[in-house]
C-alpha positions as CSV (number, residue, x, y, z in Angstrom):
1,X,0.0,0.0,0.0
2,X,1.4,3.4,-0.9
3,X,1.3,6.3,1.6
4,X,1.1,9.9,0.4
5,X,1.6,12.8,2.7
6,X,-1.2,15.2,1.9
7,X,0.5,18.0,3.7
8,X,3.1,18.1,0.9
9,X,0.5,18.3,-1.9
10,X,-1.0,21.4,-3.4
11,X,-3.9,22.8,-1.5
12,X,-6.4,22.0,-4.3
13,X,-5.3,18.3,-4.3
14,X,-5.5,18.2,-0.5
15,X,-9.0,19.5,-0.4
16,X,-10.1,17.2,-3.2
17,X,-8.8,14.1,-1.4
18,X,-10.2,15.2,1.9
19,X,-13.6,15.6,0.3
20,X,-13.4,12.1,-1.0
21,X,-12.8,10.6,2.4
22,X,-16.1,12.0,3.8
23,X,-18.1,8.9,2.8
24,X,-17.9,6.1,5.3
25,X,-18.5,3.5,2.5
26,X,-15.7,4.9,0.3
27,X,-15.7,6.6,-3.0
28,X,-15.0,5.2,-6.5
29,X,-13.3,7.4,-8.9
30,X,-14.2,6.9,-12.6
31,X,-12.8,8.0,-15.9
32,X,-14.8,7.5,-19.1
33,X,-17.4,5.6,-17.0
34,X,-14.9,3.1,-15.8
35,X,-13.7,2.8,-12.2
36,X,-10.0,3.6,-11.8
37,X,-9.5,4.0,-8.1
38,X,-11.3,3.5,-4.8
39,X,-10.8,5.7,-1.7
40,X,-11.9,4.2,1.6
41,X,-11.5,5.5,5.1
42,X,-8.7,3.9,7.1
43,X,-9.8,1.0,9.2
44,X,-10.5,1.5,12.9
45,X,-7.8,0.2,15.2
46,X,-8.6,-3.0,17.1
47,X,-9.4,-2.9,20.8
48,X,-6.1,-4.5,21.5
49,X,-4.1,-1.6,20.2
50,X,-3.9,0.4,17.0
51,X,-2.0,-0.6,13.9
52,X,0.2,2.4,14.4
53,X,1.8,0.9,17.5
54,X,3.2,-2.0,15.3
55,X,2.5,-4.6,17.9
56,X,1.0,-7.9,16.8
57,X,-1.8,-9.4,18.9
58,X,-3.9,-12.5,18.8
59,X,-6.9,-10.3,18.1
60,X,-5.2,-8.8,15.0
61,X,-4.2,-12.3,13.9
62,X,-7.7,-13.7,14.3
63,X,-9.1,-10.7,12.4
64,X,-6.5,-11.1,9.6
65,X,-7.4,-14.8,9.3
66,X,-11.1,-14.1,9.2
67,X,-10.6,-11.5,6.5
68,X,-8.4,-13.8,4.4
69,X,-11.0,-16.6,4.7
70,X,-13.7,-14.1,3.6
71,X,-11.6,-12.8,0.8
72,X,-11.3,-16.2,-0.8
73,X,-14.8,-17.4,0.1
74,X,-17.0,-14.4,-0.8
75,X,-14.7,-11.4,-1.4
76,X,-14.1,-8.3,0.6
77,X,-15.6,-4.8,0.5
78,X,-13.2,-2.0,-0.2
79,X,-13.1,-1.1,3.5
80,X,-12.3,-4.7,4.5
81,X,-9.7,-4.9,1.8
82,X,-8.0,-1.7,3.2
83,X,-8.2,-3.3,6.7
84,X,-6.6,-6.5,5.5
85,X,-3.8,-4.5,3.8
86,X,-3.2,-2.6,7.0
87,X,-3.1,-5.8,9.0
88,X,-0.7,-7.4,6.6
89,X,1.6,-4.4,6.7
90,X,1.5,-4.3,10.5
91,X,2.4,-8.1,10.5
92,X,5.3,-7.7,8.1
93,X,6.7,-4.7,10.1
94,X,6.4,-6.7,13.3
95,X,8.2,-9.8,11.8
96,X,10.9,-7.5,10.5
97,X,11.4,-6.1,13.9
98,X,11.3,-9.3,16.1
99,X,12.7,-11.9,13.6
100,X,14.4,-10.2,10.7
101,X,15.6,-12.4,7.9
102,X,19.4,-13.0,7.9
103,X,19.9,-10.9,4.7
104,X,23.6,-10.1,5.4
105,X,24.5,-13.8,4.9
106,X,22.5,-13.9,1.7
107,X,24.1,-10.7,0.4
108,X,27.5,-12.1,1.2
109,X,26.7,-15.3,-0.7
110,X,25.4,-13.3,-3.6
111,X,28.6,-11.3,-3.9
112,X,30.7,-14.5,-3.7
113,X,28.7,-16.1,-6.5
114,X,28.9,-13.0,-8.6
115,X,32.7,-13.0,-8.2
116,X,32.9,-16.7,-9.0
117,X,30.8,-16.1,-12.2
118,X,33.0,-13.2,-13.2
119,X,36.2,-15.3,-12.8
120,X,34.6,-18.2,-14.8
121,X,33.7,-15.7,-17.5
122,X,37.2,-14.3,-17.6
123,X,38.7,-17.8,-17.8
124,X,36.4,-18.6,-20.8
125,X,37.5,-15.5,-22.7
126,X,41.2,-16.0,-22.0
């Protein structure tokens, strides 16, 4: 999900976007009669803590699972899709914080393999 700081946008854009967010059900933007974007209000934080705090709770996990089940069973409304996206983002940030992937080892191996491939290519052209 992309985040745009409205405070850095021209005032006319800022006012337009803020006017779109007035509807609790969301707003569909159309061009030539075809939908091109959907603006929905941000999901409400769960009782166990807001998404902004970055903590991952059982309640958030249950809600994420319910939304995933619903997505593949019957589909989600735009508001539910936004909520799921926010939950997924919160989960990924939490995982990166408490159990980051060992990327340094992968980077080191990648460099080693690149050097090995370069040496092999040099030997083939010599």
